[in-house]
C-alpha positions as CSV (number, residue, x, y, z in Angstrom):
1,M,-42.5,-73.6,-19.7
2,E,-45.6,-71.9,-18.0
3,E,-44.8,-70.7,-14.5
4,T,-46.7,-71.6,-11.6
5,N,-47.4,-69.3,-8.6
6,I,-46.4,-71.9,-6.0
7,K,-42.8,-71.0,-4.6
8,L,-40.8,-72.2,-2.1
9,V,-40.0,-69.6,0.7
10,K,-37.5,-70.0,3.1
11,L,-37.8,-68.4,6.3
12,T,-35.1,-66.5,8.4
13,N,-35.5,-69.5,11.2
14,G,-34.5,-72.3,8.5
15,T,-38.0,-73.4,7.8
16,E,-38.8,-74.1,4.2
17,L,-42.7,-73.6,2.8
18,L,-44.2,-74.3,-0.3
19,G,-47.5,-72.3,-0.9
20,K,-49.4,-70.7,-3.5
21,V,-47.7,-66.8,-3.8
22,V,-51.3,-64.5,-3.6
23,H,-49.1,-61.4,-3.2
24,H,-45.0,-60.6,-3.4
25,S,-43.8,-57.2,-3.3
26,K,-41.4,-54.6,-1.1
27,S,-43.8,-55.2,1.7
28,G,-43.7,-58.8,1.6
29,V,-45.2,-62.1,0.6
30,T,-48.4,-63.5,1.2
31,L,-48.9,-67.4,0.7
32,E,-52.1,-69.4,0.2
33,D,-52.2,-72.8,1.7
34,P,-48.3,-72.9,2.9
35,I,-47.2,-76.2,3.8
36,Q,-43.7,-76.6,5.9
37,I,-41.3,-79.1,4.2
38,N,-40.0,-81.5,7.0
39,Y,-36.8,-83.4,6.5
40,R,-35.5,-86.8,8.3
41,N,-31.8,-87.7,7.8
42,I,-31.3,-91.3,7.6
43,N,-28.2,-93.2,6.6
44,S,-28.7,-92.0,2.8
45,V,-27.7,-89.7,0.5
46,M,-31.2,-88.1,0.4
47,P,-33.3,-87.3,3.5
48,L,-37.1,-88.3,3.6
49,V,-39.0,-85.7,3.0
50,S,-42.7,-85.2,4.5
51,V,-45.1,-81.9,4.5
52,T,-47.3,-80.7,7.3
53,R,-49.8,-77.7,7.3
54,Y,-47.8,-74.6,8.2
55,L,-49.8,-73.3,11.3
56,Q,-52.2,-76.7,11.2
57,F,-55.0,-75.2,13.4
58,A,-54.9,-71.4,12.3
59,D,-58.2,-70.0,11.4
60,T,-57.0,-68.7,8.0
61,R,-55.0,-70.4,5.2
62,T,-53.7,-67.3,4.1
63,I,-50.4,-66.1,6.1
64,H,-48.2,-63.2,5.3
65,F,-44.6,-62.6,5.9
66,E,-42.6,-59.7,6.1
67,P,-39.3,-59.0,4.4
68,K,-37.7,-59.7,7.6
69,D,-39.0,-63.1,8.0
70,Y,-37.9,-64.9,4.9
71,L,-34.5,-65.0,2.9
72,H,-35.8,-66.2,-0.4
73,V,-39.0,-66.8,-2.7
74,V,-37.9,-69.5,-5.4
75,G,-39.8,-71.3,-8.0
76,I,-39.6,-74.9,-7.9
77,I,-39.3,-77.9,-9.7
78,K,-42.6,-80.0,-11.5
79,G,-42.4,-82.9,-9.2
80,M,-42.4,-80.5,-6.1
81,E,-45.4,-78.8,-7.7
82,R,-47.5,-82.1,-8.2
83,F,-46.4,-83.2,-4.4
84,Y,-47.5,-79.9,-3.4
85,N,-50.8,-80.1,-5.2
86,Y,-51.4,-83.7,-3.9
87,S,-50.4,-82.6,-0.4
88,V,-52.8,-79.8,-0.1
89,G,-55.8,-81.8,-1.7
90,N,-55.1,-84.8,0.9
91,F,-55.1,-82.5,3.9
92,E,-58.4,-80.8,2.6
93,K,-59.7,-84.0,1.8
94,V,-58.7,-86.4,4.8
95,V,-56.6,-85.0,7.4
96,D,-58.8,-81.6,8.3
97,K,-62.2,-84.0,8.2
98,L,-60.3,-86.5,10.8
99,V,-59.2,-83.5,12.8
100,D,-62.6,-81.8,12.8
101,K,-64.5,-85.5,13.6
102,E,-62.1,-86.5,16.3
103,L,-62.6,-83.0,18.1
104,A,-66.2,-83.4,17.5
105,N,-66.2,-86.8,19.5
106,A,-63.9,-85.2,22.1
107,V,-65.9,-82.3,23.1
108,S,-69.1,-80.6,22.3
109,D,-69.2,-77.0,20.9
110,E,-70.7,-75.6,24.1
111,E,-67.5,-76.9,26.1
112,L,-65.4,-75.6,23.5
113,A,-67.1,-72.3,23.6
114,S,-67.2,-71.9,27.4
115,G,-63.7,-71.8,27.4
116,E,-62.9,-74.6,30.2
117,V,-61.9,-77.0,28.0
118,D,-58.1,-76.5,26.0
119,K,-58.4,-77.2,22.2
120,N,-54.6,-77.6,21.9
121,E,-54.9,-80.3,24.4
122,F,-57.1,-82.1,21.9
123,Y,-54.9,-81.5,19.0
124,K,-51.8,-82.7,20.5
125,A,-53.9,-86.1,21.8
126,F,-55.2,-86.4,18.4
127,L,-51.7,-85.8,16.8
128,E,-50.2,-88.4,19.0
129,K,-52.5,-91.1,17.9
130,I,-51.5,-90.6,14.3
131,T,-49.0,-93.6,13.3
132,S,-46.3,-93.6,10.8
133,D,-47.8,-96.4,9.3
134,A,-48.8,-94.5,6.4
135,P,-46.7,-93.2,3.4
136,L,-45.2,-89.9,4.0
137,N,-47.3,-87.5,3.1
């Protein structure tokens, strides 16, 4: 079976990430397009799983973790690889564009550049508009 460079990384704070490993050595691990796994426990044997971009509003999609920041870097099952690829593609094609469009409609580039507008408030307002009617990502 061909090994993939998409790995599961367990951070020391308990967060679980999936991402493309672009570097892994004694100095740490660098992930491209990391997504965070979110679990929602309901009255069932299996929790519901959804994902979000890790550092959704960062200006880079490559994040480096030092060894003190993570516990494990392990391979993933084939189904999670498909889920990861689908999710990252969905973020790129749909979510990122919706966020950009919402921000563009909410405030001009000049207002953002002036520093008078808090971009985080616009992100927060946008995220509050998202409903749970859609299927889990």
